[in-house]
C-alpha positions as CSV (number, residue, x, y, z in Angstrom):
1,M,13.8,-5.6,48.9
2,E,10.9,-7.8,47.9
3,I,10.3,-8.6,44.2
4,I,7.1,-10.0,42.6
5,Y,6.5,-10.3,38.8
6,A,4.4,-11.7,36.1
7,T,4.9,-12.0,32.3
8,R,2.2,-13.0,29.7
9,A,2.4,-13.5,26.0
10,A,0.1,-11.7,23.6
11,P,-2.9,-14.0,23.0
12,G,-2.1,-16.8,20.6
13,L,1.6,-15.9,20.3
14,G,4.9,-16.9,22.0
15,N,6.2,-14.6,24.7
16,E,9.2,-12.5,23.6
17,D,9.4,-10.8,26.9
18,Y,11.7,-12.1,29.7
19,V,12.1,-11.3,33.4
20,V,14.7,-12.5,35.8
21,A,15.2,-11.6,39.5
22,G,17.8,-12.2,42.2
23,P,17.9,-11.3,45.9
24,D,18.8,-7.6,45.1
25,W,18.2,-7.1,41.5
26,V,15.5,-7.5,38.7
27,L,15.6,-7.1,35.0
28,V,13.0,-7.2,32.2
29,L,13.6,-7.7,28.4
30,D,11.2,-7.0,25.6
31,G,12.2,-8.6,22.3
32,A,11.5,-6.7,19.2
33,T,9.1,-8.7,17.0
34,A,10.4,-9.0,13.5
35,A,8.2,-7.5,10.8
36,P,6.6,-10.1,8.4
37,G,8.8,-11.0,5.5
38,V,11.9,-9.2,6.9
39,D,15.2,-11.2,6.7
40,S,17.0,-10.8,10.0
41,G,20.1,-12.5,8.8
42,C,19.9,-14.7,11.8
43,V,19.0,-18.4,12.4
44,H,17.8,-17.6,15.9
45,T,14.5,-16.3,17.1
46,V,13.8,-13.2,19.2
47,G,12.9,-15.6,22.0
48,W,16.4,-17.2,21.8
49,L,18.0,-13.7,22.0
50,V,16.1,-12.6,25.1
51,R,16.7,-15.9,26.9
52,N,20.4,-15.9,26.2
53,L,20.8,-12.2,27.0
54,A,18.8,-12.7,30.3
55,G,21.1,-15.6,31.3
56,A,24.2,-13.6,30.6
57,L,23.0,-10.6,32.5
58,A,21.9,-12.7,35.4
59,Q,25.4,-14.2,35.6
60,G,27.0,-10.8,35.6
61,L,24.7,-9.4,38.2
62,T,25.3,-12.4,40.4
63,T,29.1,-12.8,40.1
64,E,30.0,-9.1,39.8
65,P,27.5,-7.4,42.1
66,D,29.4,-4.1,42.3
67,A,30.2,-3.7,38.6
68,D,28.9,-0.7,36.6
69,L,25.6,-1.7,35.0
70,R,26.7,-0.4,31.6
71,E,29.7,-2.7,31.7
72,L,27.6,-5.7,32.8
73,A,25.1,-5.0,30.0
74,A,27.9,-4.5,27.4
75,T,29.6,-7.8,28.4
76,A,26.2,-9.7,28.3
77,I,25.4,-8.3,24.8
78,K,29.0,-9.4,23.7
79,K,28.6,-12.9,25.1
80,T,25.2,-13.2,23.4
81,C,26.7,-12.1,20.1
82,E,29.4,-14.7,20.4
83,A,26.7,-17.4,21.2
84,H,25.2,-16.7,17.7
85,G,28.0,-18.5,16.0
86,G,29.2,-18.0,12.4
87,G,25.9,-18.6,10.8
88,C,24.3,-15.3,11.7
89,D,24.9,-11.9,10.0
90,L,25.0,-9.6,13.1
91,A,25.7,-6.7,10.7
92,N,22.1,-7.0,9.5
93,P,20.2,-4.1,11.2
94,D,17.2,-6.4,11.5
95,S,19.0,-9.0,13.6
96,P,17.1,-9.8,16.8
97,S,17.1,-7.1,19.5
98,A,15.4,-6.2,22.8
99,T,14.8,-3.5,25.2
100,L,16.5,-3.8,28.6
101,T,15.6,-2.4,32.1
102,I,17.6,-3.3,35.2
103,L,17.1,-2.2,38.8
104,R,19.7,-3.1,41.5
105,C,19.8,-2.5,45.2
106,G,23.1,-2.1,47.0
107,A,23.9,-1.3,50.7
108,A,23.6,2.4,50.1
109,E,22.2,3.0,46.7
110,V,19.5,1.8,44.2
111,D,20.8,2.1,40.7
112,W,19.3,1.4,37.3
113,L,19.8,1.1,33.5
114,V,17.0,1.6,30.9
115,L,17.7,0.9,27.2
116,A,14.8,1.6,24.8
117,D,11.1,1.7,25.7
118,S,10.5,-0.4,28.8
119,P,10.0,2.2,31.6
120,L,11.0,2.2,35.2
121,V,8.7,3.9,37.7
122,L,10.1,5.0,41.1
123,D,8.4,6.1,44.2
124,V,11.0,8.5,45.7
125,D,10.0,10.0,49.0
126,G,6.4,9.7,48.0
127,R,7.0,11.4,44.6
128,I,6.7,9.5,41.4
129,E,9.6,9.6,39.0
130,V,9.6,7.9,35.6
131,V,12.8,6.8,34.1
132,A,12.3,6.4,30.4
133,D,14.4,6.1,27.3
134,D,12.0,7.9,24.9
135,R,14.2,8.0,21.7
136,V,11.9,5.4,20.1
137,A,8.9,7.7,20.6
138,R,10.7,10.6,19.0
139,L,11.6,9.0,15.6
140,P,10.4,11.1,12.7
141,S,9.2,8.1,10.8
142,Y,8.1,4.5,11.6
143,T,8.5,2.9,8.2
144,L,10.6,-0.3,8.1
145,E,13.4,1.6,6.4
146,A,13.4,4.5,8.8
147,V,13.4,2.3,11.9
148,R,16.1,0.1,10.4
149,A,18.3,3.2,9.8
150,A,17.7,4.6,13.2
151,R,18.4,1.4,15.2
152,N,21.7,1.6,17.2
153,D,22.5,4.9,15.6
154,P,23.5,8.1,17.4
155,N,20.7,10.0,15.7
156,G,18.1,7.3,16.4
157,F,17.7,4.8,19.3
158,W,19.6,2.1,20.9
159,V,18.7,-1.5,21.7
160,A,20.3,-4.7,23.1
161,G,21.2,-6.9,20.2
162,N,24.2,-6.9,17.9
163,S,26.1,-4.0,19.4
164,P,27.7,-4.0,22.9
165,E,28.3,-0.3,22.5
166,A,24.5,0.2,22.9
167,A,24.9,-0.4,26.7
168,Y,26.8,2.8,27.0
169,E,23.9,4.8,25.5
170,A,21.4,3.6,28.1
171,V,19.7,5.9,30.6
172,T,21.3,5.3,34.0
173,G,21.1,6.7,37.5
174,A,21.2,6.1,41.2
175,L,19.5,7.2,44.4
176,P,20.1,6.6,48.1
177,V,18.3,3.4,49.0
178,A,16.5,5.1,51.9
179,R,14.7,7.4,49.6
180,V,13.1,4.7,47.4
181,R,9.9,3.2,48.7
182,R,8.9,1.0,45.7
183,A,9.5,0.6,42.0
184,G,7.9,-0.9,38.9
185,L,9.5,-2.2,35.9
186,F,7.3,-2.5,32.8
187,T,7.6,-3.6,29.2
188,D,5.6,-1.4,27.0
189,G,2.9,-4.1,26.8
190,A,2.3,-3.6,30.5
191,S,2.5,0.2,30.5
192,R,-0.3,0.6,27.9
193,L,-2.9,1.7,30.5
194,V,-0.8,4.9,30.8
195,E,1.1,5.3,27.5
196,L,-1.4,4.1,24.9
197,F,-4.9,4.2,26.5
198,G,-4.5,7.0,29.0
199,R,-6.6,5.2,31.6
200,L,-4.1,5.7,34.4
201,D,-1.3,8.0,35.3
202,W,2.1,6.6,36.4
203,R,1.2,6.7,40.1
204,G,-2.0,4.9,39.3
205,L,-0.2,2.2,37.4
206,L,2.3,1.7,40.3
207,D,-0.5,1.7,42.8
208,E,-2.4,-1.0,40.8
209,L,0.7,-3.0,40.4
210,E,1.3,-3.0,44.2
211,G,-2.4,-3.2,45.3
212,L,-3.6,-5.7,42.8
213,G,-0.5,-7.5,41.7
214,P,1.2,-8.0,38.3
215,V,-1.2,-10.7,37.2
216,E,-4.3,-8.6,37.7
217,L,-2.6,-5.6,36.1
218,I,-1.9,-7.5,33.0
219,R,-5.5,-8.9,33.0
220,R,-6.8,-5.3,33.1
221,T,-4.5,-4.4,30.3
222,R,-6.0,-7.2,28.2
223,A,-9.5,-6.0,29.0
224,A,-8.5,-2.5,27.8
225,E,-7.1,-3.9,24.6
226,R,-10.2,-5.8,23.9
227,A,-12.3,-2.7,24.6
228,E,-10.3,-0.7,22.1
229,I,-10.7,-3.4,19.4
230,E,-14.4,-3.7,20.0
231,A,-14.8,0.0,19.8
232,G,-13.0,0.1,16.5
233,R,-10.5,2.6,17.7
234,R,-7.0,2.6,16.2
235,W,-3.9,4.2,17.5
236,K,-0.9,5.7,15.9
237,R,1.5,2.8,16.8
238,G,1.1,-0.4,18.5
239,K,-0.3,-3.9,18.1
240,P,-3.8,-4.8,19.2
241,H,-2.2,-7.0,21.8
242,D,1.4,-7.2,23.1
243,D,3.5,-9.3,25.4
244,A,3.2,-7.8,28.9
245,T,5.7,-8.0,31.8
246,A,5.5,-6.1,35.1
247,A,7.7,-6.4,38.2
248,L,7.2,-4.7,41.5
249,V,10.0,-4.0,43.9
250,T,9.2,-2.9,47.5
251,F,11.7,-1.8,50.1
252,A,11.4,-2.6,53.9
253,H,11.8,0.9,55.2
254,G,9.6,3.9,55.7
255,P,5.8,4.1,55.6
256,A,4.1,2.8,52.5
257,A,2.7,5.3,50.1
258,P,-1.1,5.6,50.0
259,L,-2.8,3.5,47.3
260,H,-5.6,4.9,45.1
261,L,-7.2,2.0,43.4
262,S,-10.4,1.9,41.3
């Protein structure tokens, strides 16, 4: 498998996304930006969390290549919790957290784990399949209080942060490697052309990622964000700009799917 990726911060801000890849795996994290004035109970930033969590995940994927992805993710979250030290209140529901998406290729299978809203798009035998954890999108309310109550709750949604148990609530799956032609991993800042602006469908997003590359895909996303701002349009949820990360995985078997670029 071949992996290329890019990550860019929202204009004027620090990047709270993170991406790491090995020879046969790739993962993306999207840190949850704290709301202004909210006490997280933690002395660490969201950036600290995603860096430490990425390092723990990379270690597990490298040293335990055959382990269950849920076990690897739970262990990485536990190690990151321990790295906080005694000065952080990890019982605080606003403590730093992140989405997590992993894709791994073994000798026979491709497997994945998706936790919260960073989608995985697969080209399977020429058919597009989207692996998404849409529980965040189905919350009845998005007030600070409602989201706080729903985080890492069986009736809400799950994220990587202060609860290793969240890993076992992730969306997981596997397919024979021979069936998968290509795949894209996106934080929600890089999937906006589909999910927020409706300018592309999922096949179009994967085609642009492959045909133009992740840097250009993110540039086009920024242009779409500026167009929305200039037109005075507002959307139900979402920031004017967001950190954006996209990773493309291609497999050296079978004919390439046709691209449809505009």
